C-alpha positions as a printed NumPy array, in Angstrom:
array([[ 21.905,   5.749,   3.245],
       [ 20.597,   4.04 ,   0.121],
       [ 18.229,   1.075,   0.479],
       [ 17.833,  -1.77 ,  -2.011],
       [ 15.32 ,  -4.601,  -2.112],
       [ 16.443,  -8.066,  -3.131],
       [ 14.741, -11.451,  -2.911],
       [ 15.361, -13.543,   0.26 ],
       [ 17.314, -16.179,  -1.679],
       [ 19.864, -13.507,  -2.619],
       [ 20.85 , -12.941,   1.009],
       [ 22.865, -15.259,   3.258],
       [ 24.281, -14.663,   6.741],
       [ 27.426, -13.18 ,   5.269],
       [ 26.606, -11.868,   1.816],
       [ 23.871, -10.248,  -0.271],
       [ 23.408,  -9.861,  -3.998],
       [ 21.737,  -6.993,  -5.86 ],
       [ 20.528,  -7.717,  -9.401],
       [ 18.482,  -6.13 , -12.154],
       [ 17.974,  -2.427, -12.815],
       [ 19.396,  -1.475,  -9.415],
       [ 22.864,  -2.505, -10.569],
       [ 23.018,   0.106, -13.314],
       [ 21.452,   2.652, -10.951],
       [ 24.176,   1.978,  -8.397],
       [ 27.175,   2.528, -10.636],
       [ 25.798,   4.97 , -13.209],
       [ 23.406,   7.196, -11.275],
       [ 24.348,   6.941,  -7.603],
       [ 27.992,   6.298,  -8.462],
       [ 28.486,   4.131,  -5.396],
       [ 31.756,   2.299,  -5.066],
       [ 33.34 ,  -0.597,  -3.162],
       [ 33.508,   0.013,   0.575],
       [ 30.368,   2.16 ,   0.797],
       [ 27.573,   1.101,   3.133],
       [ 24.028,   0.339,   1.979],
       [ 20.882,  -1.183,   3.448],
       [ 19.524,  -4.429,   2.012],
       [ 15.896,  -5.452,   2.472],
       [ 14.824,  -9.035,   1.742],
       [ 11.341,  -7.965,   0.524],
       [  9.845,  -9.541,   3.654],
       [ 10.591,  -6.778,   6.138],
       [ 14.051,  -7.872,   7.297],
       [ 16.851,  -5.375,   6.738],
       [ 20.632,  -5.594,   6.889],
       [ 23.472,  -3.115,   6.979],
       [ 26.009,  -4.045,   4.35 ],
       [ 29.195,  -2.875,   2.666],
       [ 29.616,  -3.041,  -1.089],
       [ 32.227,  -5.661,  -1.907],
       [ 32.226,  -5.758,  -5.712],
       [ 30.35 ,  -4.029,  -8.529],
       [ 30.   ,  -5.463, -12.021],
       [ 27.589,  -4.679, -14.843],
       [ 25.411,  -7.638, -13.866],
       [ 25.467,  -7.7  , -10.06 ],
       [ 26.553,  -5.982,  -6.889],
       [ 27.888,  -8.127,  -4.048],
       [ 27.389,  -6.777,  -0.531],
       [ 29.083,  -8.033,   2.628],
       [ 26.518,  -8.312,   5.428],
       [ 27.672,  -6.384,   8.494],
       [ 24.666,  -6.82 ,  10.763],
       [ 20.928,  -7.286,  10.891],
       [ 19.073,  -4.067,  11.57 ],
       [ 16.298,  -3.681,  14.114],
       [ 14.2  ,  -1.385,  11.936],
       [ 10.528,  -1.588,  11.051],
       [  8.93 ,   1.327,   9.243],
       [  5.583,  -0.404,   8.849],
       [  2.368,   0.576,  10.572],
       [  0.748,  -1.906,  12.942],
       [ -2.358,  -1.49 ,  10.786],
       [ -2.391,  -3.142,   7.372],
       [ -4.504,  -1.137,   4.942],
       [ -5.896,  -3.002,   1.943],
       [ -7.064,  -0.59 ,  -0.755],
       [ -9.83 ,  -2.03 ,  -2.915],
       [ -9.777,   0.46 ,  -5.769],
       [-12.447,   0.765,  -8.439],
       [-10.523,   0.8  , -11.706],
       [ -9.831,   4.392, -12.79 ],
       [ -9.17 ,   5.7  , -16.267],
       [ -5.798,   6.624, -17.724],
       [ -2.652,   6.729, -15.586],
       [ -4.469,   7.361, -12.299],
       [ -3.667,   3.891, -10.994],
       [  0.04 ,   4.749, -11.292],
       [ -0.46 ,   7.707,  -8.971],
       [ -2.652,   5.693,  -6.595],
       [  0.034,   3.006,  -6.2  ],
       [  2.887,   5.478,  -5.839],
       [  1.304,   7.744,  -3.233],
       [ -0.56 ,   4.908,  -1.535],
       [  2.762,   3.14 ,  -0.991],
       [  4.149,   6.276,   0.629],
       [  1.113,   6.408,   2.934],
       [  1.661,   2.819,   4.069],
       [ -0.904,   0.808,   2.111],
       [ -0.137,  -2.888,   2.464],
       [ -1.905,  -4.182,  -0.637],
       [ -3.701,  -2.768,  -3.675],
       [ -6.649,  -4.711,  -5.099],
       [ -8.14 ,  -3.274,  -8.305],
       [-11.851,  -4.071,  -8.615],
       [-14.583,  -3.978, -11.23 ],
       [-17.786,  -2.268, -10.102],
       [-20.905,  -1.445, -12.083],
       [-19.717,   1.992, -13.159],
       [-16.209,   1.004, -14.186],
       [-15.653,   1.859, -17.847],
       [-16.351,  -1.321, -19.837],
       [-13.17 ,  -0.858, -21.886],
       [-11.033,  -1.013, -18.743],
       [-12.238,  -4.521, -17.939],
       [-10.199,  -5.993, -20.783],
       [ -7.381,  -3.504, -20.885],
       [ -5.939,  -3.706, -17.383],
       [ -2.6  ,  -5.394, -17.993],
       [ -0.321,  -3.152, -15.987],
       [  0.613,  -5.339, -13.024],
       [  4.334,  -5.538, -13.766],
       [  4.612,  -1.789, -14.173],
       [  2.447,  -1.04 , -11.143],
       [  4.444,  -3.386,  -8.931],
       [  7.604,  -1.682, -10.195],
       [  6.12 ,   1.661,  -9.171],
       [  5.396,   0.201,  -5.718],
       [  8.999,  -0.992,  -5.471],
       [ 10.438,   2.413,  -6.373],
       [  8.068,   4.18 ,  -3.989],
       [  9.059,   1.752,  -1.226],
       [ 12.712,   2.659,  -1.715],
       [ 11.977,   6.371,  -1.655],
       [  9.749,   6.238,   1.424],
       [ 11.961,   3.759,   3.326],
       [  9.248,   1.12 ,   3.575],
       [ 10.201,  -2.159,   5.224],
       [  8.108,  -4.168,   2.751],
       [  7.011,  -3.693,  -0.832],
       [  3.206,  -3.627,  -1.143],
       [  1.72 ,  -5.836,  -3.835],
       [ -0.685,  -4.863,  -6.606],
       [ -3.024,  -7.796,  -7.12 ],
       [ -4.985,  -9.031, -10.117],
       [ -8.287,  -7.352, -10.883],
       [-11.301,  -8.899,  -9.127],
       [-15.036,  -8.317,  -9.421],
       [-17.356,  -6.799,  -6.831],
       [-18.512, -10.144,  -5.426],
       [-14.969, -11.384,  -4.903],
       [-14.137,  -8.09 ,  -3.229],
       [-17.01 ,  -8.69 ,  -0.792],
       [-15.56 , -12.08 ,   0.148],
       [-12.13 , -10.602,   0.837],
       [-13.53 ,  -7.613,   2.733],
       [-15.355,  -9.958,   5.113],
       [-11.938, -11.142,   6.32 ],
       [-10.962,  -7.641,   7.483],
       [-11.189,  -6.357,  11.05 ],
       [-12.688,  -3.09 ,   9.815],
       [-14.105,  -1.993,   6.462],
       [-14.878,   1.58 ,   5.449],
       [-16.441,   2.829,   2.236],
       [-16.168,   6.552,   1.508],
       [-19.353,   7.637,  -0.276],
       [-20.325,  11.064,  -1.535],
       [-23.929,  10.701,  -0.349],
       [-23.009,   9.672,   3.191],
       [-23.87 ,  12.377,   5.713],
       [-22.838,  13.182,   9.277],
       [-20.833,   9.988,   9.782],
       [-17.141,  10.391,   9.101],
       [-13.952,   8.824,  10.434],
       [-14.193,  10.765,  13.71 ],
       [-17.736,   9.496,  14.236],
       [-16.633,   5.981,  13.351],
       [-13.836,   5.989,  15.928],
       [-16.219,   7.311,  18.6  ],
       [-18.767,   4.669,  17.64 ],
       [-16.206,   1.88 ,  17.965],
       [-15.161,   3.188,  21.376],
       [-18.783,   3.305,  22.567],
       [-19.16 ,  -0.279,  21.384],
       [-16.175,  -1.112,  23.626],
       [-14.138,  -2.249,  20.639],
       [-10.425,  -2.513,  21.394],
       [ -8.89 ,  -0.335,  18.69 ],
       [ -5.524,  -2.022,  19.256],
       [ -7.032,  -5.248,  17.923],
       [ -7.808,  -3.687,  14.556],
       [ -4.976,  -4.973,  12.4  ],
       [ -6.463,  -5.356,   8.903],
       [ -8.476,  -2.472,   7.458],
       [-10.202,  -2.636,   4.092],
       [-10.922,   0.605,   2.258],
       [-13.239,   0.322,  -0.734],
       [-13.133,   3.186,  -3.23 ],
       [-15.519,   3.579,  -6.13 ],
       [-14.418,   4.467,  -9.682],
       [-14.917,   7.881, -11.332],
       [-18.659,   7.309, -11.596],
       [-19.012,   6.296,  -7.961],
       [-21.061,   3.426,  -6.56 ],
       [-24.546,   2.366,  -7.574],
       [-27.164,   2.593,  -4.831],
       [-27.611,  -1.181,  -5.009],
       [-23.898,  -1.654,  -4.32 ],
       [-24.083,   0.624,  -1.279],
       [-27.133,  -1.283,  -0.041],
       [-25.243,  -4.592,  -0.29 ],
       [-22.24 ,  -3.108,   1.5  ],
       [-24.447,  -1.83 ,   4.33 ],
       [-26.046,  -5.25 ,   4.677],
       [-22.581,  -6.731,   5.219],
       [-22.084,  -4.436,   8.213],
       [-19.422,  -2.308,   6.557],
       [-19.155,   1.359,   7.485],
       [-20.268,   3.896,   4.882],
       [-18.513,   7.168,   5.708],
       [-18.2  ,  10.72 ,   4.489],
       [-14.844,  12.353,   3.879],
       [-16.301,  15.839,   4.163],
       [-18.461,  18.284,   2.27 ],
       [-16.331,  18.363,  -0.867],
       [-16.494,  15.708,  -3.574],
       [-13.096,  14.031,  -3.979],
       [-11.751,  12.325,  -7.061],
       [-11.365,   8.558,  -6.872],
       [ -7.587,   8.791,  -6.351],
       [ -7.897,  11.55 ,  -3.746],
       [-10.531,   9.63 ,  -1.788],
       [ -8.206,   6.672,  -1.339],
       [ -5.321,   8.857,  -0.167],
       [ -7.54 ,  10.743,   2.259],
       [ -9.178,   7.672,   3.762],
       [ -5.822,   5.939,   4.162],
       [ -4.236,   8.951,   5.828],
       [ -7.139,   9.3  ,   8.27 ],
       [ -7.092,   5.625,   9.22 ],
       [ -3.315,   5.639,   9.624],
       [ -3.632,   8.722,  11.817],
       [ -6.392,   7.287,  14.013],
       [ -5.244,   3.659,  14.203],
       [ -1.74 ,   3.492,  12.757],
       [  1.487,   5.457,  12.923],
       [  0.921,   8.503,  10.743],
       [  0.436,  10.841,  13.694],
       [  3.57 ,   9.665,  15.459],
       [  3.769,   8.036,  18.881],
       [  1.717,   9.342,  21.797],
       [  4.125,  10.581,  24.473]])
């Protein structure tokens, strides 16, 4: 069944309204018609089963049939702090990261970020559109947000608010995600209380040693993702998948 996201003010107890590009997609591409059932999401995680009432070129009116008890979100919110990459890599990071359950994308400027990128990153509208489309495809219950670019110091402030912070680093040795989980257990940390996880990924050039030193001093965990060097986009996917497997819902429920 097709799912559409619409702002909360477009949904009442009895009726919902779909606007924008989805309207043309409904009648031209999907060729849906009056009487067909769809799912409406209010962009805040609440979903409704509805039946298409009318379709015009400007809007689709949906009769609300019932509220759905569905939540496809992980109990762990992953915040990806991504060193700005070159070219279209951020598009891929947002698309696949959304599929993997990332809650929020925060582009950051680190020492080795290409200087030109600092003044050229004006893609938020397009990136948030990519997140929206990926949310539809992957049946997310919310649409993750791509935030404005911040610098390294601001990233540190936000990371301090997280329950757990990991930094994949190519020079880290013998301390990966498995070791981290074992370490937390030995420290008698309740893994169920880890709700907000920050993952900090360096740009193509990686982190400076001084940046890693500062991150260690903050008590963040510097981890290896294995013996092979991963690209900046691959590192974020891998770290997210491992955290969602260990602490979230990627591995399915334990029976």
